[in-house]
C-alpha angles and dihedrals in degrees: 000000000000120000125227089249092055090049091050092050092047093050090050090051090050094045092241097306125116113202127193145133121274120260115247118227124195124214136195098205105063147016132225147222091258090248101124093029139336100295111134099107146021088266088072093057126118125230089286093055091250125131128218103253106142138062113203114209120218089333127182096181132077124234114262099222125164085247106036124215114202111249096006108155097014115127116236123204128194114223110183106307093339127089117204135169118247087240091058091044090055091052086066105027107019094136097052094041101045104009110205093340106083092108092053098043108132133218108245125189145173108222118203098201116181143081131158128324117268136192111249129212089242095060106263134115113219147138107266121252122212105289118270109276145152136220107214094193106021133082117199139178136209137213120187109214122204116270099184092081132084130319094017106045090183127143102202121185114193146146129225125207120222128165131353128292118250114277098025109137133208088244091057092049091048091050091047092051087064087061090062107142092005101074143001095237095120091068090060092061094063128086114251121223126184110239112241116195114239093029133095151187140226110221111196123213113276096031118125112231143160109201110225128244097271134105105273133191105209131189124186148146107297102248111098097219128149146150117211116225096185139018125243113307111261095008127107135210127202142193121335093357091057093047092048094051092046089058097042101037107027106030099026091182099333121124103241145321092292090053089049092056095044098042104037107032127078092211096191092053099039091053096041107129089207097058093117093045090053105034109027112099141193121201117269118218112239096177140338138185145142087306095059138262139309119202139182105236104172125056145174108037091354133070130196140144140217119217120196111184124182122231112284092010132116135215117207119197131189119238117276129207089224125074116240131210121198146175130210105233096179136003134006135280147158118245110198086336095310114124117233130172140168094245098046135011092012104162135068144176123209115206119222121283094023121140113215134221109186112186123186104226097175138080097249134054113282119227117199125176123198140189133198136196118301112269131217115252 
Protein backbone atom coordinates (compact mmCIF):
# COMPACT_ATOMS: atom_id res chain seq x y z
CA UNK A 1 0.00 0.00 0.00
CA UNK A 2 1.20 3.50 -0.80
CA UNK A 3 2.06 5.89 1.98
CA UNK A 4 0.91 9.51 2.19
CA UNK A 5 4.50 10.60 1.54
CA UNK A 6 4.65 8.54 -1.68
CA UNK A 7 1.36 10.05 -2.85
CA UNK A 8 2.61 13.58 -2.18
CA UNK A 9 5.84 12.95 -4.10
CA UNK A 10 3.94 11.41 -6.99
CA UNK A 11 1.48 14.32 -7.18
CA UNK A 12 4.35 16.78 -7.20
CA UNK A 13 6.00 14.83 -10.01
CA UNK A 14 2.74 14.86 -11.99
CA UNK A 15 2.06 18.57 -11.28
CA UNK A 16 -1.21 17.79 -9.50
CA UNK A 17 -2.82 15.78 -12.32
CA UNK A 18 -3.76 12.05 -12.12
CA UNK A 19 -4.07 10.40 -15.54
CA UNK A 20 -5.61 7.02 -16.36
CA UNK A 21 -7.99 5.18 -18.69
CA UNK A 22 -11.72 5.07 -18.01
CA UNK A 23 -13.29 2.01 -16.37
CA UNK A 24 -15.67 0.02 -18.59
CA UNK A 25 -19.02 -1.02 -17.15
CA UNK A 26 -21.26 -3.68 -18.71
CA UNK A 27 -25.05 -3.56 -18.65
CA UNK A 28 -27.85 -6.04 -19.30
CA UNK A 29 -30.52 -3.51 -20.21
CA UNK A 30 -29.26 -1.80 -23.39
CA UNK A 31 -26.83 -1.92 -26.30
CA UNK A 32 -24.61 0.77 -27.85
CA UNK A 33 -23.24 2.34 -31.06
CA UNK A 34 -19.90 0.50 -30.63
CA UNK A 35 -18.15 3.81 -29.97
CA UNK A 36 -16.52 3.14 -26.59
CA UNK A 37 -16.23 -0.63 -27.22
CA UNK A 38 -17.90 -3.33 -29.35
CA UNK A 39 -21.38 -3.29 -27.81
CA UNK A 40 -24.08 -3.28 -30.50
CA UNK A 41 -25.31 -6.88 -30.15
CA UNK A 42 -25.50 -9.91 -27.91
CA UNK A 43 -22.34 -11.21 -29.58
CA UNK A 44 -20.43 -8.50 -27.67
CA UNK A 45 -21.65 -9.71 -24.27
CA UNK A 46 -19.50 -11.05 -21.45
CA UNK A 47 -20.11 -14.29 -19.59
CA UNK A 48 -23.02 -12.63 -17.76
CA UNK A 49 -24.72 -11.64 -21.01
CA UNK A 50 -23.92 -7.95 -20.37
CA UNK A 51 -22.35 -5.60 -22.94
CA UNK A 52 -19.75 -2.82 -22.30
CA UNK A 53 -21.77 0.38 -22.74
CA UNK A 54 -20.48 2.80 -20.08
CA UNK A 55 -17.22 4.51 -19.15
CA UNK A 56 -17.07 5.55 -15.50
CA UNK A 57 -14.90 8.58 -14.85
CA UNK A 58 -12.75 8.78 -11.69
CA UNK A 59 -15.21 6.50 -9.95
CA UNK A 60 -15.09 5.35 -6.32
CA UNK A 61 -18.24 3.18 -6.51
CA UNK A 62 -18.91 -0.24 -8.03
CA UNK A 63 -21.65 -0.93 -10.55
CA UNK A 64 -24.82 -2.37 -9.03
CA UNK A 65 -25.60 -4.97 -11.68
CA UNK A 66 -28.02 -7.91 -11.25
CA UNK A 67 -24.92 -10.12 -11.46
CA UNK A 68 -22.15 -8.21 -9.75
CA UNK A 69 -18.52 -8.29 -10.86
CA UNK A 70 -16.07 -7.33 -8.15
CA UNK A 71 -14.45 -3.97 -8.86
CA UNK A 72 -16.57 -3.19 -11.93
CA UNK A 73 -16.73 0.57 -12.34
CA UNK A 74 -13.86 1.40 -9.99
CA UNK A 75 -11.15 3.62 -11.45
CA UNK A 76 -7.62 2.19 -11.32
CA UNK A 77 -4.53 4.40 -11.40
CA UNK A 78 -0.93 3.34 -11.98
CA UNK A 79 1.56 5.01 -9.66
CA UNK A 80 5.07 3.95 -10.56
CA UNK A 81 5.02 0.15 -10.61
CA UNK A 82 1.90 -0.06 -8.45
CA UNK A 83 -1.74 -0.07 -9.61
CA UNK A 84 -4.34 1.06 -7.11
CA UNK A 85 -8.03 1.94 -7.28
CA UNK A 86 -9.03 5.53 -6.68
CA UNK A 87 -11.11 4.26 -3.76
CA UNK A 88 -8.01 2.72 -2.15
CA UNK A 89 -5.99 5.83 -2.94
CA UNK A 90 -8.52 7.99 -1.10
CA UNK A 91 -8.31 5.72 1.95
CA UNK A 92 -4.74 6.97 2.32
CA UNK A 93 -4.72 10.43 0.74
CA UNK A 94 -8.32 11.65 0.60
CA UNK A 95 -7.50 15.15 1.83
CA UNK A 96 -4.77 15.85 -0.71
CA UNK A 97 -6.67 14.22 -3.62
CA UNK A 98 -10.18 15.65 -3.08
CA UNK A 99 -9.69 18.28 -0.37
CA UNK A 100 -12.93 18.83 1.54
CA UNK A 101 -15.08 17.36 -1.23
CA UNK A 102 -14.95 13.58 -0.77
CA UNK A 103 -18.57 13.47 0.47
CA UNK A 104 -19.81 15.37 -2.59
CA UNK A 105 -17.79 13.55 -5.25
CA UNK A 106 -20.15 12.57 -8.09
CA UNK A 107 -20.43 9.53 -10.30
CA UNK A 108 -19.67 10.61 -13.88
CA UNK A 109 -20.15 8.42 -16.96
CA UNK A 110 -20.07 8.33 -20.72
CA UNK A 111 -23.05 6.27 -21.90
CA UNK A 112 -22.89 4.67 -25.36
CA UNK A 113 -26.61 4.22 -25.94
CA UNK A 114 -27.61 2.58 -29.22
CA UNK A 115 -27.94 -0.77 -30.93
CA UNK A 116 -30.03 -1.84 -33.92
CA UNK A 117 -33.52 -0.65 -34.88
CA UNK A 118 -36.46 -2.67 -33.57
CA UNK A 119 -40.18 -2.85 -34.26
CA UNK A 120 -42.18 -1.60 -31.29
CA UNK A 121 -45.60 -2.68 -30.12
CA UNK A 122 -46.86 0.86 -30.75
CA UNK A 123 -46.02 0.85 -34.46
CA UNK A 124 -42.62 2.57 -34.78
CA UNK A 125 -39.20 1.42 -35.90
CA UNK A 126 -36.40 2.94 -33.82
CA UNK A 127 -33.10 2.33 -32.07
CA UNK A 128 -33.92 1.48 -28.44
CA UNK A 129 -33.23 3.93 -25.63
CA UNK A 130 -32.29 2.79 -22.15
CA UNK A 131 -35.50 1.28 -20.73
CA UNK A 132 -37.89 3.55 -18.87
CA UNK A 133 -36.71 3.82 -15.28
CA UNK A 134 -36.65 6.03 -12.22
CA UNK A 135 -34.09 6.89 -9.55
CA UNK A 136 -36.00 7.43 -6.30
CA UNK A 137 -33.06 9.00 -4.48
CA UNK A 138 -30.72 10.22 -7.20
CA UNK A 139 -30.66 13.34 -9.35
CA UNK A 140 -28.61 13.21 -12.54
CA UNK A 141 -27.75 15.44 -15.48
CA UNK A 142 -26.88 14.88 -19.14
CA UNK A 143 -24.70 16.58 -21.71
CA UNK A 144 -24.81 15.43 -25.33
CA UNK A 145 -21.32 15.80 -26.87
CA UNK A 146 -20.84 16.19 -30.63
CA UNK A 147 -20.40 12.96 -32.58
CA UNK A 148 -19.74 14.44 -36.03
CA UNK A 149 -16.08 15.11 -35.14
CA UNK A 150 -12.97 12.88 -35.23
CA UNK A 151 -12.68 10.03 -34.46
CA UNK A 152 -16.43 9.34 -34.54
CA UNK A 153 -17.71 10.99 -37.75
CA UNK A 154 -21.27 9.98 -36.87
CA UNK A 155 -24.42 12.01 -37.50
CA UNK A 156 -26.82 10.51 -34.96
CA UNK A 157 -30.47 11.55 -34.88
CA UNK A 158 -32.32 10.48 -31.75
CA UNK A 159 -35.01 11.34 -29.23
CA UNK A 160 -34.91 11.08 -25.47
CA UNK A 161 -37.94 10.58 -23.25
CA UNK A 162 -38.28 12.55 -20.00
CA UNK A 163 -41.38 13.02 -17.84
CA UNK A 164 -44.98 11.99 -18.42
CA UNK A 165 -47.39 13.36 -20.99
CA UNK A 166 -50.32 15.50 -19.76
CA UNK A 167 -53.29 13.50 -18.56
CA UNK A 168 -51.43 10.29 -17.67
CA UNK A 169 -52.76 8.98 -14.35
CA UNK A 170 -51.19 6.92 -11.60
CA UNK A 171 -53.71 4.20 -12.38
CA UNK A 172 -52.56 4.05 -16.00
CA UNK A 173 -48.89 3.84 -15.00
CA UNK A 174 -49.69 1.10 -12.47
CA UNK A 175 -51.62 -0.87 -15.11
CA UNK A 176 -48.81 -0.44 -17.63
CA UNK A 177 -46.22 -1.71 -15.15
CA UNK A 178 -48.06 -5.03 -15.26
CA UNK A 179 -47.25 -5.15 -18.99
CA UNK A 180 -43.51 -5.20 -18.19
CA UNK A 181 -41.86 -7.56 -20.67
CA UNK A 182 -45.11 -8.07 -22.59
CA UNK A 183 -45.40 -4.73 -24.45
CA UNK A 184 -43.67 -1.38 -25.01
CA UNK A 185 -46.64 0.73 -23.90
CA UNK A 186 -44.78 2.45 -21.04
CA UNK A 187 -42.61 4.30 -23.57
CA UNK A 188 -45.70 5.94 -25.09
CA UNK A 189 -46.54 7.65 -21.81
CA UNK A 190 -43.34 9.72 -21.76
CA UNK A 191 -42.69 13.07 -23.45
CA UNK A 192 -40.34 12.86 -26.44
CA UNK A 193 -37.57 15.43 -26.96
CA UNK A 194 -35.23 15.59 -29.95
CA UNK A 195 -31.62 15.28 -28.82
CA UNK A 196 -29.60 18.34 -29.76
CA UNK A 197 -25.78 17.99 -29.58
CA UNK A 198 -24.11 20.44 -27.19
CA UNK A 199 -27.19 20.67 -24.97
CA UNK A 200 -28.22 18.89 -21.77
CA UNK A 201 -30.80 18.16 -19.09
CA UNK A 202 -31.09 17.90 -15.34
CA UNK A 203 -33.30 14.93 -14.39
CA UNK A 204 -34.41 15.14 -10.78
CA UNK A 205 -34.97 12.12 -8.57
CA UNK A 206 -38.41 10.58 -9.00
CA UNK A 207 -38.77 11.54 -12.69
CA UNK A 208 -39.49 8.76 -15.18
CA UNK A 209 -37.09 8.82 -18.12
CA UNK A 210 -35.68 6.69 -20.93
CA UNK A 211 -32.36 8.18 -22.10
CA UNK A 212 -32.22 8.26 -25.89
CA UNK A 213 -29.82 6.40 -28.22
CA UNK A 214 -27.07 9.00 -28.31
CA UNK A 215 -23.64 9.29 -26.70
CA UNK A 216 -24.29 10.90 -23.33
CA UNK A 217 -22.04 12.42 -20.67
CA UNK A 218 -23.87 11.88 -17.39
CA UNK A 219 -23.18 13.19 -13.89
CA UNK A 220 -25.12 12.12 -10.81
CA UNK A 221 -25.15 11.38 -7.13
CA UNK A 222 -22.80 8.44 -6.61
CA UNK A 223 -25.21 5.68 -5.61
CA UNK A 224 -26.08 3.47 -8.58
CA UNK A 225 -29.78 2.97 -7.75
CA UNK A 226 -32.69 2.45 -10.17
CA UNK A 227 -36.09 0.83 -10.68
CA UNK A 228 -36.98 -0.23 -14.22
CA UNK A 229 -40.48 0.67 -15.39
CA UNK A 230 -40.25 -1.14 -18.73
CA UNK A 231 -38.15 -3.81 -20.39
CA UNK A 232 -35.96 -3.25 -23.46
CA UNK A 233 -37.82 -1.67 -26.35
CA UNK A 234 -38.97 -4.26 -28.88
CA UNK A 235 -37.97 -7.25 -26.74
CA UNK A 236 -40.27 -9.62 -24.90
CA UNK A 237 -39.98 -11.69 -21.73
CA UNK A 238 -42.02 -14.75 -20.84
CA UNK A 239 -42.85 -17.01 -17.95
CA UNK A 240 -40.46 -17.38 -15.05
CA UNK A 241 -37.83 -15.14 -16.64
CA UNK A 242 -40.34 -12.28 -16.88
CA UNK A 243 -41.54 -12.78 -13.31
CA UNK A 244 -37.99 -12.93 -12.00
CA UNK A 245 -36.93 -9.71 -13.73
CA UNK A 246 -40.10 -7.94 -12.61
CA UNK A 247 -39.15 -8.72 -9.02
CA UNK A 248 -35.43 -7.94 -9.35
CA UNK A 249 -35.53 -4.95 -11.73
CA UNK A 250 -38.93 -3.27 -11.25
CA UNK A 251 -39.88 -3.91 -7.64
CA UNK A 252 -36.39 -4.36 -6.16
CA UNK A 253 -37.82 -5.12 -2.73
CA UNK A 254 -41.10 -3.19 -3.07
CA UNK A 255 -44.45 -4.91 -2.58
CA UNK A 256 -46.17 -4.47 -5.96
CA UNK A 257 -46.75 -2.09 -8.90
CA UNK A 258 -48.81 0.29 -6.77
CA UNK A 259 -45.97 0.47 -4.25
CA UNK A 260 -43.55 1.16 -7.13
CA UNK A 261 -45.59 4.18 -8.22
CA UNK A 262 -46.07 5.53 -4.71
CA UNK A 263 -42.53 4.93 -3.41
CA UNK A 264 -40.29 5.72 -6.38
CA UNK A 265 -42.03 8.44 -8.41
CA UNK A 266 -42.17 12.13 -7.58
CA UNK A 267 -45.55 12.52 -9.22
CA UNK A 268 -45.56 16.32 -9.16
CA UNK A 269 -42.19 16.53 -10.92
CA UNK A 270 -42.64 13.69 -13.40
CA UNK A 271 -45.95 15.21 -14.59
CA UNK A 272 -44.75 18.84 -14.60
CA UNK A 273 -45.59 20.29 -18.07
CA UNK A 274 -42.72 22.77 -17.68
CA UNK A 275 -39.94 20.20 -17.22
CA UNK A 276 -38.14 21.30 -20.39
CA UNK A 277 -38.51 24.98 -19.57
CA UNK A 278 -36.94 24.39 -16.16
CA UNK A 279 -34.37 21.65 -16.74
CA UNK A 280 -33.19 21.75 -20.37
CA UNK A 281 -29.86 23.56 -20.75
CA UNK A 282 -27.62 25.01 -23.44
CA UNK A 283 -23.91 25.59 -22.75
CA UNK A 284 -22.95 29.00 -21.39
CA UNK A 285 -19.70 30.56 -22.66
CA UNK A 286 -17.26 31.26 -19.82
CA UNK A 287 -14.46 32.57 -21.99
CA UNK A 288 -13.25 32.41 -25.59
CA UNK A 289 -10.28 33.58 -27.61
CA UNK A 290 -7.91 32.71 -30.41
CA UNK A 291 -7.18 29.46 -28.51
CA UNK A 292 -10.81 28.24 -28.54
CA UNK A 293 -13.82 28.21 -26.17
CA UNK A 294 -14.65 27.23 -22.61
CA UNK A 295 -18.27 26.50 -21.66
CA UNK A 296 -20.29 25.58 -18.58
CA UNK A 297 -22.14 22.37 -19.52
CA UNK A 298 -23.72 21.20 -16.23
CA UNK A 299 -26.09 23.26 -14.09
CA UNK A 300 -28.35 23.28 -11.03
CA UNK A 301 -26.71 21.13 -8.33
CA UNK A 302 -23.96 20.02 -10.74
CA UNK A 303 -21.06 21.84 -12.32
CA UNK A 304 -18.90 20.88 -15.29
CA UNK A 305 -17.13 22.49 -18.21
CA UNK A 306 -16.34 21.86 -21.87
CA UNK A 307 -12.98 22.94 -23.26
CA UNK A 308 -12.48 23.20 -27.02
CA UNK A 309 -8.86 24.06 -27.85
CA UNK A 310 -7.54 24.62 -31.38
CA UNK A 311 -4.43 22.82 -32.70
CA UNK A 312 -1.21 24.30 -31.37
CA UNK A 313 -3.07 26.43 -28.81
CA UNK A 314 -3.06 26.41 -25.00
CA UNK A 315 -5.67 27.04 -22.31
CA UNK A 316 -4.37 28.29 -18.97
CA UNK A 317 -6.61 28.07 -15.90
CA UNK A 318 -6.17 29.47 -12.41
CA UNK A 319 -6.13 27.07 -9.42
CA UNK A 320 -9.50 26.03 -7.98
CA UNK A 321 -10.33 24.95 -4.46
CA UNK A 322 -12.41 22.11 -5.93
CA UNK A 323 -10.96 18.97 -7.53
CA UNK A 324 -11.88 18.36 -11.17
CA UNK A 325 -12.32 15.14 -13.14
CA UNK A 326 -12.26 15.15 -16.91
CA UNK A 327 -12.34 13.02 -20.04
CA UNK A 328 -10.81 13.66 -23.45
CA UNK A 329 -13.66 13.26 -25.92
CA UNK A 330 -11.63 14.03 -29.02
CA UNK A 331 -7.99 14.78 -29.82
CA UNK A 332 -4.80 14.77 -27.77
CA UNK A 333 -3.16 17.17 -25.35
CA UNK A 334 -0.75 17.66 -22.51
CA UNK A 335 -2.13 18.77 -19.16
CA UNK A 336 0.66 20.14 -16.98
CA UNK A 337 2.99 18.00 -19.05
CA UNK A 338 0.92 14.81 -18.70
CA UNK A 339 -0.10 13.26 -22.02
CA UNK A 340 -3.81 12.55 -22.51
CA UNK A 341 -5.66 11.43 -25.62
CA UNK A 342 -9.02 10.08 -26.66
CA UNK A 343 -7.58 6.75 -27.81
CA UNK A 344 -5.37 6.08 -24.78
CA UNK A 345 -5.04 7.64 -21.34
CA UNK A 346 -8.26 9.59 -21.74
CA UNK A 347 -9.18 10.52 -18.18
CA UNK A 348 -7.71 12.80 -15.54
CA UNK A 349 -8.24 14.19 -12.05
CA UNK A 350 -6.93 17.59 -10.98
CA UNK A 351 -6.30 17.94 -7.25
CA UNK A 352 -7.36 21.16 -5.46
CA UNK A 353 -5.27 24.31 -5.81
CA UNK A 354 -3.67 23.22 -9.09
CA UNK A 355 -3.13 25.69 -11.92
CA UNK A 356 -3.61 24.12 -15.36
CA UNK A 357 -1.80 24.40 -18.65
CA UNK A 358 -3.74 22.48 -21.30
CA UNK A 359 -1.88 22.34 -24.63
CA UNK A 360 -3.42 20.86 -27.77
CA UNK A 361 -0.64 18.68 -29.20
CA UNK A 362 -2.67 17.18 -32.06
CA UNK A 363 -3.78 18.22 -35.52
CA UNK A 364 -7.49 18.56 -34.72
CA UNK A 365 -9.49 20.49 -32.14
CA UNK A 366 -9.42 18.86 -28.74
CA UNK A 367 -12.68 18.48 -26.80
CA UNK A 368 -12.41 17.89 -23.05
CA UNK A 369 -15.35 17.62 -20.63
CA UNK A 370 -15.01 18.04 -16.88
CA UNK A 371 -17.07 17.63 -13.71
CA UNK A 372 -16.67 18.94 -10.18
CA UNK A 373 -18.14 18.04 -6.76
CA UNK A 374 -21.91 18.26 -6.33
CA UNK A 375 -23.03 21.67 -5.14
CA UNK A 376 -25.79 22.71 -2.75
CA UNK A 377 -28.84 24.35 -4.33
